C-alpha positions as CSV (number, residue, x, y, z in Angstrom):
1,M,20.1,4.4,-16.3
2,S,20.2,0.8,-15.5
3,L,18.7,-0.7,-12.4
4,L,22.1,-1.9,-11.2
5,K,23.4,1.7,-11.3
6,R,20.4,3.1,-9.6
7,L,21.0,0.7,-6.7
8,G,24.6,1.6,-6.3
9,G,25.9,-1.6,-8.1
10,S,28.9,0.3,-9.8
11,P,32.5,-0.4,-8.7
12,Q,33.9,1.3,-5.6
13,P,35.5,4.8,-6.5
14,N,39.0,3.8,-5.2
15,E,39.1,0.8,-7.5
16,S,40.8,1.8,-10.8
17,T,39.6,0.4,-14.1
18,A,43.1,-0.9,-14.9
19,A,43.2,-2.8,-11.6
20,R,39.8,-4.4,-12.4
21,Q,40.9,-5.5,-15.9
22,S,44.1,-7.1,-14.7
23,V,42.8,-9.3,-12.0
24,A,41.1,-12.4,-13.1
25,P,38.0,-13.6,-11.2
26,T,38.5,-16.6,-9.0
27,L,36.0,-19.2,-7.8
28,S,35.2,-18.0,-4.2
29,P,32.0,-18.1,-2.2
30,A,31.2,-14.6,-3.4
31,P,31.3,-14.6,-7.3
32,P,32.5,-11.4,-9.1
33,P,29.8,-8.7,-9.6
34,I,28.1,-8.8,-13.0
35,A,28.7,-5.1,-13.4
36,E,32.4,-5.7,-13.7
37,E,33.8,-7.1,-17.0
38,R,35.4,-10.4,-16.8
39,T,38.6,-10.3,-18.8
40,T,39.9,-13.7,-17.7
41,P,37.8,-16.9,-17.9
42,P,37.0,-18.7,-14.6
43,T,38.8,-21.9,-13.6
44,P,38.0,-24.6,-16.2
45,I,35.3,-27.1,-15.2
46,A,36.6,-30.5,-14.2
47,A,35.5,-33.7,-16.1
48,A,32.0,-34.4,-14.8
49,P,29.2,-36.5,-16.0
50,V,27.3,-34.6,-18.6
51,E,23.9,-35.6,-17.3
52,R,24.9,-34.0,-13.9
53,L,25.6,-30.6,-15.6
54,M,22.7,-30.8,-18.0
55,N,20.0,-31.8,-15.5
56,G,21.5,-30.5,-12.2
57,G,19.1,-27.5,-12.2
58,L,15.9,-29.7,-12.2
59,A,17.2,-32.8,-10.3
60,Q,16.1,-31.7,-6.8
61,A,13.0,-30.1,-8.2
62,V,11.6,-33.5,-9.2
63,G,12.1,-34.9,-5.7
64,H,15.8,-36.1,-6.0
65,T,17.5,-36.6,-2.5
66,P,20.6,-34.5,-2.3
67,S,23.9,-36.4,-1.9
68,V,27.7,-35.9,-1.9
69,E,27.6,-36.2,-5.7
70,D,25.0,-33.4,-5.8
71,A,27.4,-31.2,-3.8
72,V,30.0,-31.8,-6.5
73,A,27.5,-31.1,-9.2
74,A,26.5,-27.9,-7.6
75,D,30.2,-26.8,-7.6
76,D,30.4,-27.8,-11.4
77,M,27.2,-25.8,-12.0
78,Q,28.6,-22.7,-10.3
79,R,31.7,-22.9,-12.5
80,M,29.6,-23.3,-15.6
81,L,27.5,-20.3,-14.5
82,E,30.6,-18.2,-14.1
83,L,31.9,-19.3,-17.4
84,S,28.6,-18.5,-19.1
85,L,28.6,-15.0,-17.6
86,W,32.3,-14.4,-18.7
87,V,31.2,-15.4,-22.2
88,V,28.1,-13.1,-22.0
89,D,30.3,-10.2,-21.0
90,R,32.6,-10.6,-24.0
91,I,29.7,-11.0,-26.5
92,Q,27.9,-7.9,-25.0
93,A,31.1,-5.9,-25.3
94,S,31.3,-6.8,-29.0
95,L,27.6,-5.9,-29.6
96,G,27.5,-2.7,-27.5
97,P,25.9,-2.1,-24.2
98,Q,22.6,-0.8,-25.6
99,T,21.9,-3.7,-27.9
100,E,18.6,-5.5,-27.2
101,L,18.4,-9.0,-28.6
102,K,15.1,-10.7,-29.5
103,R,15.0,-14.5,-29.8
104,S,15.0,-15.4,-33.5
105,A,16.7,-17.9,-35.8
106,E,18.9,-15.0,-37.2
107,T,19.9,-13.8,-33.8
108,E,20.8,-17.4,-32.7
109,R,23.0,-17.8,-35.8
110,M,24.8,-14.6,-35.0
111,L,25.3,-15.6,-31.4
112,Q,26.7,-18.9,-32.5
113,E,29.4,-17.3,-34.5
114,R,30.4,-14.9,-31.7
115,F,30.1,-17.7,-29.1
116,A,32.5,-19.9,-31.1
117,R,35.1,-17.1,-31.1
118,V,34.9,-16.3,-27.5
119,Y,34.9,-20.0,-26.5
120,Q,38.1,-20.4,-28.3
121,Q,39.6,-17.5,-26.3
122,A,38.4,-19.1,-23.1
123,G,40.9,-22.0,-23.5
124,V,38.6,-24.5,-21.8
125,N,38.1,-28.0,-22.9
126,L,34.4,-29.3,-22.5
127,Q,32.5,-32.2,-24.0
128,E,30.3,-31.5,-26.9
129,A,27.1,-31.7,-24.8
130,Q,28.6,-29.3,-22.2
131,V,29.4,-26.8,-24.9
132,K,25.7,-27.0,-26.2
133,H,24.5,-26.5,-22.5
134,L,26.9,-23.5,-22.2
135,F,25.6,-21.9,-25.4
136,T,21.9,-22.4,-24.2
137,M,23.0,-20.7,-20.8
138,V,24.5,-17.8,-22.8
139,C,21.4,-17.5,-25.0
140,D,19.2,-17.4,-21.8
141,E,21.3,-14.6,-20.5
142,L,21.2,-12.6,-23.6
143,M,17.7,-13.2,-24.9
144,G,15.8,-14.7,-22.0
145,F,15.7,-14.4,-18.1
146,G,18.9,-15.9,-17.1
147,P,19.1,-19.1,-15.0
148,I,15.3,-19.3,-14.4
149,Q,14.6,-19.5,-18.2
150,Q,15.0,-23.2,-18.0
151,L,12.2,-23.4,-15.3
152,L,9.9,-21.1,-17.3
153,N,10.4,-23.4,-20.3
154,E,9.3,-26.5,-18.2
155,D,5.6,-27.0,-18.8
156,T,5.1,-29.0,-15.5
157,I,6.2,-26.1,-13.4
158,S,3.4,-23.7,-12.5
159,E,5.3,-21.1,-10.2
160,V,8.9,-20.0,-9.8
161,M,10.0,-18.3,-6.6
162,V,13.4,-16.7,-6.3
163,N,14.2,-16.2,-2.6
164,G,17.6,-14.5,-3.1
165,P,20.3,-15.7,-5.5
166,T,20.8,-19.2,-4.1
167,R,17.4,-20.5,-3.1
168,I,14.9,-20.9,-6.0
169,Y,11.7,-22.9,-5.3
170,I,9.2,-24.1,-7.9
171,E,5.7,-25.5,-7.7
172,Q,5.4,-28.6,-9.7
173,K,2.2,-30.7,-9.9
174,G,0.8,-28.8,-6.9
175,K,3.8,-29.2,-4.6
176,L,6.6,-26.9,-3.6
177,R,10.2,-28.0,-4.1
178,L,13.7,-26.4,-3.9
179,S,15.5,-26.5,-7.3
180,N,19.2,-26.5,-7.8
181,V,19.1,-23.5,-10.1
182,R,20.9,-20.4,-8.8
183,F,22.0,-17.0,-9.7
184,A,25.7,-15.8,-9.4
185,N,24.8,-13.1,-6.9
186,D,22.1,-10.6,-6.0
187,E,23.2,-8.2,-8.8
188,H,22.5,-11.0,-11.2
189,V,18.9,-11.2,-9.8
190,L,18.6,-7.5,-10.2
191,K,19.6,-7.6,-13.8
192,V,16.8,-10.1,-14.6
193,I,14.3,-8.0,-12.8
194,D,15.3,-5.0,-14.8
195,R,14.9,-7.0,-18.0
196,I,11.5,-8.0,-17.0
197,I,10.2,-4.6,-16.1
198,R,12.0,-2.4,-18.6
199,P,9.6,-3.1,-21.6
200,L,6.6,-2.2,-19.4
201,G,7.9,1.2,-18.5
202,R,7.9,0.3,-14.8
203,R,10.4,1.1,-12.1
204,I,12.0,-0.4,-9.0
205,D,14.6,1.2,-6.8
206,R,15.3,1.9,-3.2
207,K,12.6,4.5,-3.0
208,W,10.0,2.1,-4.2
209,P,11.4,-1.4,-3.9
210,M,8.6,-3.5,-5.3
211,V,6.8,-3.9,-8.5
212,D,4.1,-5.9,-10.3
213,A,4.8,-6.9,-13.9
214,R,4.1,-9.6,-16.4
215,L,6.2,-11.7,-18.8
216,P,5.6,-11.5,-22.6
217,D,3.4,-14.7,-22.4
218,G,1.2,-13.0,-19.7
219,S,2.7,-14.8,-16.7
220,R,2.3,-12.7,-13.5
221,V,5.5,-11.4,-11.9
222,N,6.1,-9.7,-8.5
223,A,9.5,-8.5,-7.4
224,I,10.7,-6.9,-4.3
225,I,14.3,-5.8,-3.5
226,P,16.4,-4.6,-0.5
227,P,16.0,-2.9,1.8
228,C,12.5,-4.4,2.1
229,A,13.7,-7.9,1.0
230,I,16.1,-8.6,3.8
231,D,17.7,-11.8,2.4
232,G,18.1,-10.6,-1.2
233,S,16.0,-9.7,-4.1
234,T,12.9,-11.9,-4.5
235,I,11.0,-12.7,-7.7
236,T,7.6,-14.6,-7.8
237,I,6.3,-15.7,-11.1
238,R,3.1,-17.4,-11.7
239,K,3.2,-19.0,-15.1
240,F,0.4,-19.1,-17.6
241,S,-0.4,-22.2,-19.5
242,K,0.9,-22.0,-23.1
243,N,-2.3,-23.5,-24.3
244,K,-5.5,-21.6,-23.3
245,L,-7.5,-23.9,-21.1
246,K,-11.2,-24.6,-21.9
247,I,-14.0,-25.9,-19.8
248,D,-13.2,-29.5,-21.0
249,D,-9.7,-29.2,-19.6
250,L,-11.0,-28.3,-16.2
251,I,-13.5,-31.2,-16.3
252,R,-10.6,-33.6,-17.4
253,F,-8.5,-32.3,-14.5
254,G,-11.4,-33.1,-12.1
255,S,-11.8,-29.4,-11.2
256,M,-15.5,-29.7,-11.9
257,T,-18.1,-32.1,-13.3
258,P,-19.7,-31.9,-16.7
259,E,-22.9,-30.8,-15.1
260,M,-21.2,-28.0,-13.4
261,G,-19.6,-26.9,-16.7
262,E,-22.9,-26.9,-18.5
263,F,-24.6,-24.9,-15.7
264,L,-21.8,-22.3,-15.7
265,R,-21.9,-21.9,-19.5
266,A,-25.7,-21.2,-19.2
267,C,-25.2,-18.6,-16.5
268,V,-22.4,-16.7,-18.4
269,I,-24.3,-16.6,-21.7
270,S,-27.6,-15.7,-19.8
271,R,-25.7,-12.6,-18.5
272,L,-25.6,-13.4,-14.8
273,N,-23.2,-11.5,-12.7
274,V,-20.6,-13.9,-11.4
275,V,-17.9,-13.6,-8.7
276,V,-15.1,-16.1,-8.6
277,S,-13.7,-16.3,-5.1
278,G,-10.9,-18.2,-3.6
279,G,-7.5,-18.1,-1.8
280,T,-4.1,-17.3,-3.2
281,G,-3.0,-19.7,-5.9
282,S,-6.4,-21.5,-6.0
283,G,-6.8,-20.9,-9.7
284,K,-9.3,-17.9,-9.8
285,T,-7.8,-16.2,-12.8
286,T,-7.6,-19.5,-14.7
287,L,-11.3,-20.1,-14.0
288,L,-12.2,-16.5,-14.9
289,N,-10.4,-17.0,-18.2
290,V,-12.4,-20.2,-18.9
291,L,-15.8,-18.6,-18.0
292,S,-15.0,-15.4,-20.1
293,N,-14.7,-17.7,-23.1
294,F,-18.4,-18.4,-22.9
295,I,-19.3,-14.7,-23.7
296,P,-20.7,-14.4,-27.2
297,E,-18.5,-13.1,-30.0
298,D,-20.8,-10.2,-30.8
299,E,-20.6,-8.5,-27.4
300,R,-18.1,-5.6,-26.6
301,I,-16.0,-6.6,-23.6
302,V,-13.9,-4.3,-21.4
303,T,-11.3,-5.9,-19.2
304,I,-9.7,-4.2,-16.2
305,E,-6.7,-5.4,-14.4
306,D,-3.7,-4.5,-12.2
307,S,-1.3,-6.4,-14.5
308,A,-2.8,-7.8,-17.7
309,E,-3.2,-11.5,-17.4
310,L,-6.7,-12.4,-19.0
311,Q,-6.5,-14.1,-22.3
312,L,-9.9,-13.7,-23.9
313,A,-10.6,-15.5,-27.1
314,Q,-13.1,-12.9,-28.5
315,D,-12.2,-10.4,-31.0
316,H,-14.0,-7.2,-29.6
317,V,-12.1,-6.8,-26.3
318,V,-10.8,-3.6,-24.9
319,R,-7.9,-4.3,-22.4
320,L,-7.2,-1.7,-19.6
321,E,-4.4,-1.9,-17.1
322,A,-3.8,0.1,-14.0
323,K,-0.8,2.5,-14.0
324,P,1.6,3.0,-10.9
325,A,2.5,6.4,-9.8
326,E,5.6,8.2,-11.1
327,V,8.7,8.7,-9.0
328,D,7.2,11.9,-7.6
329,G,4.0,10.1,-6.6
330,S,1.8,11.6,-9.4
331,G,0.2,10.0,-12.4
332,R,-1.3,7.0,-10.7
333,V,-4.3,5.4,-12.4
334,S,-6.1,2.9,-10.1
335,I,-8.5,0.1,-10.8
336,R,-11.4,2.2,-9.5
337,D,-10.5,4.9,-12.0
338,L,-10.5,2.4,-14.8
339,V,-13.9,1.0,-13.7
340,I,-15.5,4.4,-13.6
341,N,-14.0,5.2,-17.1
342,S,-15.1,1.9,-18.6
343,L,-18.7,2.8,-18.0
344,R,-18.3,5.6,-20.6
345,M,-16.9,3.1,-23.2
346,R,-20.2,1.4,-24.0
347,P,-19.2,-2.0,-22.6
348,E,-21.7,-4.9,-22.8
349,R,-19.5,-6.9,-20.4
350,V,-17.1,-5.6,-17.7
351,V,-14.4,-8.2,-16.6
352,I,-12.4,-7.1,-13.6
353,G,-9.3,-9.2,-12.9
354,E,-9.6,-8.8,-9.2
355,C,-11.5,-6.5,-6.8
356,R,-9.2,-5.4,-3.8
357,G,-10.7,-2.1,-2.6
358,G,-13.1,0.8,-3.3
359,E,-13.6,-0.3,-6.9
360,T,-15.9,-3.0,-5.5
361,L,-18.6,-0.4,-4.8
362,D,-18.3,1.0,-8.4
363,M,-18.5,-2.5,-9.8
364,L,-21.7,-3.2,-7.8
365,Q,-23.3,0.0,-9.1
366,A,-22.3,-0.9,-12.6
367,M,-24.0,-4.3,-12.2
368,N,-27.1,-2.6,-10.9
369,T,-27.4,0.0,-13.7
370,G,-27.6,-2.2,-16.7
371,H,-24.2,-3.9,-17.1
372,D,-25.3,-7.4,-16.6
373,G,-23.1,-10.4,-17.3
374,S,-20.0,-8.9,-15.6
375,L,-17.4,-11.1,-14.1
376,T,-14.8,-10.5,-11.4
377,T,-12.6,-12.4,-8.7
378,L,-11.8,-11.6,-5.1
379,H,-9.9,-13.3,-2.2
380,A,-12.2,-15.2,0.1
381,N,-12.3,-18.7,1.7
382,A,-16.0,-19.4,1.3
383,P,-19.1,-17.8,-0.3
384,R,-20.3,-16.3,2.9
385,D,-16.7,-14.8,3.4
386,A,-16.9,-13.4,-0.1
387,I,-20.1,-11.4,0.8
388,A,-18.2,-10.1,3.9
389,R,-15.2,-9.2,1.8
390,M,-17.4,-7.3,-0.7
391,E,-19.0,-5.4,2.3
392,T,-15.5,-4.4,3.6
393,M,-14.1,-3.4,0.3
394,S,-17.2,-1.3,-0.5
395,M,-16.6,0.6,2.7
396,M,-13.1,1.3,1.5
397,A,-14.6,3.6,-1.3
398,G,-14.9,6.2,1.5
399,M,-18.6,6.8,1.1
400,D,-20.6,7.0,4.3
401,M,-23.2,4.3,3.6
402,P,-25.1,2.2,6.1
403,L,-24.1,-1.5,6.1
404,K,-27.6,-2.7,5.2
405,V,-27.6,-0.5,2.0
406,I,-24.2,-2.0,1.0
407,R,-25.7,-5.5,1.5
408,E,-28.7,-4.7,-0.6
409,Q,-26.5,-3.6,-3.4
410,I,-24.6,-6.9,-3.1
411,A,-27.8,-9.0,-3.0
412,S,-29.2,-7.1,-6.0
413,A,-26.0,-7.1,-8.2
414,I,-24.5,-10.5,-7.6
415,D,-26.2,-13.6,-9.0
416,L,-23.6,-16.3,-8.5
417,I,-20.5,-17.0,-6.4
418,V,-18.1,-19.7,-7.7
419,Q,-15.6,-20.8,-4.9
420,Q,-12.3,-22.1,-6.1
421,T,-10.3,-24.0,-3.6
422,R,-6.7,-25.5,-3.5
423,L,-6.6,-28.7,-1.5
424,D,-3.8,-29.8,0.7
425,D,-2.4,-32.1,-1.9
426,G,-2.3,-29.4,-4.5
427,Q,-5.5,-30.3,-6.3
428,R,-7.5,-27.3,-7.4
429,K,-11.3,-27.8,-7.5
430,V,-14.5,-25.7,-7.6
431,S,-15.8,-26.3,-4.0
432,Y,-19.1,-24.3,-4.2
433,I,-21.4,-22.9,-6.8
434,T,-23.7,-20.7,-4.7
435,E,-26.7,-18.6,-5.6
436,V,-27.2,-15.2,-4.1
437,Q,-31.0,-15.2,-3.5
438,G,-31.6,-11.8,-2.0
439,M,-32.1,-10.4,1.5
440,E,-33.9,-11.6,4.6
441,G,-34.0,-8.8,7.1
442,E,-30.4,-7.6,7.2
443,T,-28.8,-10.9,6.0
444,V,-27.8,-11.8,2.5
445,V,-29.4,-15.2,1.7
446,L,-27.1,-17.8,0.0
447,Q,-28.1,-21.2,-1.5
448,D,-25.6,-23.8,-2.6
449,I,-26.3,-25.3,-6.0
450,F,-23.2,-27.6,-6.2
451,K,-20.8,-28.5,-3.3
452,L,-17.6,-30.4,-2.8
453,E,-17.5,-33.2,-0.3
454,L,-14.2,-34.5,1.1
455,L,-14.2,-38.2,1.5
456,G,-10.8,-38.9,3.0
457,K,-7.3,-39.7,1.7
458,S,-6.1,-42.5,-0.6
459,P,-3.1,-44.7,0.5
460,D,-0.8,-42.5,-1.6
461,G,-1.9,-39.4,0.3
462,K,-4.2,-38.0,-2.4
463,I,-7.4,-36.3,-1.1
464,Q,-10.6,-38.1,-2.3
465,A,-13.4,-35.6,-3.0
466,E,-16.7,-35.7,-4.9
467,L,-18.5,-32.7,-6.5
468,R,-22.3,-33.1,-6.0
469,P,-25.4,-31.1,-6.7
470,T,-27.5,-30.2,-3.6
471,G,-30.8,-31.0,-5.3
472,V,-32.0,-27.3,-5.3
473,R,-32.8,-25.5,-8.5
474,P,-31.7,-21.9,-8.6
475,R,-34.3,-19.1,-8.5
476,F,-32.8,-17.5,-11.6
477,T,-33.9,-20.6,-13.6
478,P,-36.4,-18.5,-15.6
479,R,-33.6,-16.2,-16.8
480,L,-31.7,-19.3,-18.1
481,E,-34.8,-20.5,-19.9
482,A,-35.4,-17.0,-21.5
483,H,-31.9,-17.4,-23.1
484,G,-32.8,-20.9,-24.4
485,F,-31.3,-23.0,-21.6
486,R,-33.7,-25.7,-20.3
487,L,-31.4,-27.7,-18.1
488,P,-32.5,-31.1,-17.2
489,P,-33.4,-31.9,-13.6
490,N,-30.6,-34.4,-13.2
491,I,-28.1,-31.6,-13.4
492,F,-29.3,-30.5,-10.0
493,G,-29.4,-33.9,-8.6
494,A,-33.0,-34.9,-9.3
495,Q,-33.6,-38.5,-9.8
496,I,-35.5,-39.4,-13.1
497,P,-37.8,-42.3,-12.9
498,G,-36.3,-45.3,-14.8
499,R,-32.8,-44.0,-14.5
500,R,-30.1,-44.6,-11.9
């Protein structure tokens, strides 16, 4: 059963099929539901500048100030959207309701033929560029994710946030902006959500109106629908870069210095246990991906995630993903269950996408029982906060352990905390690289190795910051040297005579 039917999107019982087929949809503030077949094309689009129709969806996204012309363009875009959905309905009727189309050259040729026939039946007269744009919209509906496909195709956009059918925000170059892209109505949004989650075997309905999922390219998706989403169905997509980032890319972006990159490479290869902490959207998963690429090829890696996002380059990788509960509440497999099971799979490295609860205690115990070189992320605003978060999450395991014992576990298991920060102007930087040195009394001792210093703002509003070593060598330096890494003193800020 489709998501639309599960949510009650079918026509009203007192509305006959013949009546629906005889009434043509009109352009009104409330577009016709997608569930109903459009047998008559919408009102033809008036002559409008092609650039306005082609680029309207991204015009406001790149900082364009709305004007009266934009209001006219929005009306033109709505008519084009309705026309595209009418064409989609006719093509789908010719293909059959159960047909799943995959994007390929052969499929596009088949759609071109059917599109040409349906377009002739529509009786509209568009410019050649508008016809091409209409065909792109139809392909996005049939083989992609509808109106937001053009945003997902744009490399400069890092996040897409659908706040109901008419308000779609994007993050572009670190800044949030409102785009002019829109859906026809809430049923249209539900249709796209269903297309995202169906291949994953996940479910969303009024009994459980939220779901985590991923796109085929690994981009993270969260969706929540009414009754919990009051203003309409909401989709949040955090895009993954099409090109796998490497440490050189982060250095080029200014996220870290070459010295920090060399130090982190030595730490990962030397099998130190590393925690990447940071706030939401700070780039924790991206940094975890980059660090995991330093793991040698001859080691067996087990990754554990809520929704599979990690893109490891190694060959010997076992990927595990948590499973949500069935409709009756049974069958749930949590991150904690997977962590416990992974220890029976002979892992040489355990990489946990994110610790959020009681699995933290199991992770610490694994790190303390021979699984060195493990990596994970968690939400925290500073290295000291990361320690407090691990304490709290370990208590969520339900074991009655004294706080001092938990702190000793943390101090013994964790070697390094890498703090990732998103600055106010959208820049993402490593703000701390901090060593966990052990315990003093009942306090976990931390020592910053590298630190971000804020210097002010430039005239154009960009935050000026400098990543500097603190001048302190880590206590685990002998472990690095045992693995062949003799890092020069200048990496840690020591001045070498005769050099500046």
